[in-house]
N, C-alpha and C positions, 0 to 999 in steps of 0.2 A: 313699627307693628310687634307683636308680642312674637315670643316665642313660638305659641300656638301656632300664630297666624304664619310663623316661615317653617311650617312643618313638624314644630317639635324639635327637643335636642337629642345631639347623641354626643356619649362620652368615648372617644378613643381609648381603646383597652391598652388597660398597664400603664395609663397617664391621667391627669386631673383636667387634661383639655375636653373641653365642653363647648361645641356648637351647634347653632341651630343648623338644621339639614337642608333647609334651600341658603344655597351659598351661591358665589359667582365667581365665573372664570374670566381671567383675565386675557385669553388670548386674540381677542379681537379688538383689543386696544392698540395694537401694531398696527403697521400700516399694512395695504395689499398683499395676501399670500404670507402675512405675518412677518412681514420683511419691511422694516425702513420704518419711520416714524409715521402716524398717522397723521392726517392734512389738518385733527382739529384738535390738538393737545387739550388745550381749555375745557374743549366739551368731553374727553374721556377723563379727565381729572375731576369733571361736575359729576359723572357716572358715577367713579369709585366714592365720591364722597355721599351722594345718592344714596349708595347700597348700604353702606355701613351706617349714614345716618337711619336708615328702615331697618336697619337689625343683623343685617348679614356680618358674619363675623368668621367668615369661612372663607378667603380669597385662594384661588387655584393660579398658579404662575409659572414663570421659567425664565430664566437668563437667554436661554435660546429663543422665547420671543422677541424677535426685532434686528438683531437680538440686542438685548441690554436692555431696548425700548420698554417694554410693559415696566420691567420692574424698576427703571428710572421713575416712570409717571407715577407707580404706585408710591413710591418714595416720596415724591414733590406732593402728590395729593393726601397724603395719610401721616407722613411722619412729622415730629414721634406718634407713634401707633395706637389708638386705643388701648384700654387696656381688655383683655380677652379677644382680641382679633388674633385670628390664627391664621398665618401665611403659608402655605402649603406649595412647595415648590419641586421642581423634577429636574434630573440630569441623564447626561445618556447621550446627547447630539450637539452638534455644532452646525451654524450657518454660516457657508463660506460666503464668498462676494457674491455668487451666482443665487443665490437664495435658497438652495437646494437644503435638504435635510441629511445630515452625513452622521454615523454612529462616532461615538468618542467617549469609549468605554473602558480604556486601560485605566488603572486605576489612578497614574499623573493625571488624565485627564477628567478626571471625575473629582479630584482634589481640587484642579485647576477651576472647574466650574463650580463646584462647593462657594472658592473665595470669591469668583464673581458673582454669584448671587447674594451674598454678604454683605459685596461691596456698594454694589448698585442699589440692593434694599435698606443699606443705611443699618444691620444688623449685627452683632457679635455673634449670634448662634441663629442657625436655624432652626424652627419648629419642627418641620416635619418634612424631610427629602424623598422625593419618590425615585427610585431608579427606573428609568423609561425604556426597557429592551425593543431594541426598534425592530423584533420579529419579523413577520412578513407586511409590514407597511401599519397598517391600523389595526391587525390580525396580529395575534402571539404565534409564536414557533417554536417547539421546542428546543431548549438546549441548556448548557450550565450556566448560572448569572452565580455561583459562589464567588468567584473573583471578586465580581462586582459589589455584593451585597459585602463581600469581608472588606473592603475598601470604606464602604460607608460604616460599616461597623468601628472602624479604624477612627475616622473622624469624629464618628460619635462619640467614643472612648475621649476624644481628645477636646471633647465641650464644643466642636463646631455644629453639630448637627445632634439635637436632642431625641428625636425620633426618624423610625424609618419605615417607608411602602414601597410597593411596586408596583409599575405600570405595563401594560400590555404583554400580560404573562400567562401561563398556564396553571392548572392546579399544581402539578408537579413543581414546578418554579418557587410556586408560595411555598410549601413545604420544606423546600429547600433552601428558603431565604429565611422560615421561621425556624429554622436549626441552627441558623447563624448570629440571627437576632430578633428583637419582637417585633412582627410585621404590625402595622396599626392601620393599615389601610391598603386596599386593591383598586387602581383605577385602569378599566377595562371600556372597551367600547361595547353598552350594552342600550337600547332604547325598544319602542313596541315594534321595529321593525326586526331587529336583529338582537335572537334572543339565545344565542349561541351559549353565553356563563349562566345559564335559566339554573342549573343543578348548584354552581361555584356560589351564586348569588346565597341561597340557602346556606351552604355549608359552611359561608362566612358569616351569616347569622347569627348560626348556633353556637360560632365561636368568638363573638362579640368583635369582628374585626369591620370595619366601614367599607363598604362597597362603593365606590366615586364614579360613576358612568363615565365617560367623556363622550361626546356628541351626543348627548340626550336629546337632541332635537333633529338628529339626522347628521349634524357636523356641516360641511360644505355644499353638501345636497341635503336640504331640510328635508323632513317625512313628507309626502304627499299622497293621502289617502283620502279618498270619498269617504270611507266606514269612518274616520277619524272625523272628518270634517261633518259627518251626519251627526254623531254622538256631542260634538262640542256647540253644532248650532241647537241640539235641544236643552244645553245645558245655558245657554247665552253665554257661553265662553270662546275661546279661540281654540282651534286646533293645537298649538305650541303650548296653552295651559293645560290641555285635558292631557297631552302625552308628558309634562311636569307630573300633574298630578297622579297620573297610572305609575308613574318610577316611586313615588313619596308612600301610594300604596300597596306597591309591592313587595317591600320588606323594611322593617325598621332601621337597618344597617345602611339603606340607600342615602347618600349623601348626595345633592345634586349642587352642580356649578356651572351652570349658562351661561353662556357668553354674551356680551353684546356691547356697543358702542354708543349705543342711544338710550337716552333717559327713558324715552317712552317704550321701548321692548322691554328696557329694566324693569317698569313697573308692571307691564304685563305678566314679564316671568315671575315675577313674586307674588304677584295676584293668582298664579296657579297652584299655590299652597294653600290656598283656602279652598279649593273646590273638593267635595267629597262625592267618586264616584259609586254609584250603586253597583250590584252585582248584573242587573242587567247590562249597564256600558260597560263593566268589565268584560264579561263575556263576549261583546261585540268586539271590542276592542284586542280581543286574545285573538282573533280570528286574522288581524293584521300581517303578521308575523308571516302566515301562508300564502298572502296576497304580493307582498311588494321583495321583491328578489334582493338578496343580500350580496353583497361585493366587498373582499377585503384589499 
């Protein structure tokens, strides 16, 4: 697909990194509950290769997916990596044997996580590392993140990390992080139904910082809306394609990372970048946020 067909391009601030706005999230390549290996490793490899062949050059991952599994699959599928591929990972959690998600935010834990990402991805330096603040689950909670961002900035000075981002954070935490090192992206929960970051998206756009919504399709509970289905039917598209197209039209700094382990769903997601939503459709879709209860 052409750059335009994948939503156009975005350059991360203060860098020469340019990516197509429609990317790919690798979380679903791990087993059920993002834990352990998938049933079909070869299928996961095929999905990654097809994504890159279609022009996707922004892959979101983490070594705590699996753990280790997703990064190892990415390495097996794509290493040596094609020129221009930007792999973005995140640190701040570990997965013990019970499959739970536990914070791992001490500087030593963050350094260990960076080393594990390097090892399993087969890289000498990580292009972008997001500090994933545990907050209140999938929603942010105030509290200083200076120690954690300072630890990543130290690893940046050592050449292990090239650029730093943040995830699941508030505007105050972004400002705190920005005072320590250049922040190139923010990854928060945002979609048609969850619009808590409405003002933040615009503010980051004015500053040239990428906003990367996680769960752009609703996450573990996919978006369900008769209004969304109606708009999609009128366009001859799927509801999920419309949800992705809405995000791309919402702001030029929004980068998408929808995840799937299915080649068919991958093609469906990528095709969503070609949709153009008219003002009447956008007005209709804006009503969804008031209709769907949001829980964090």
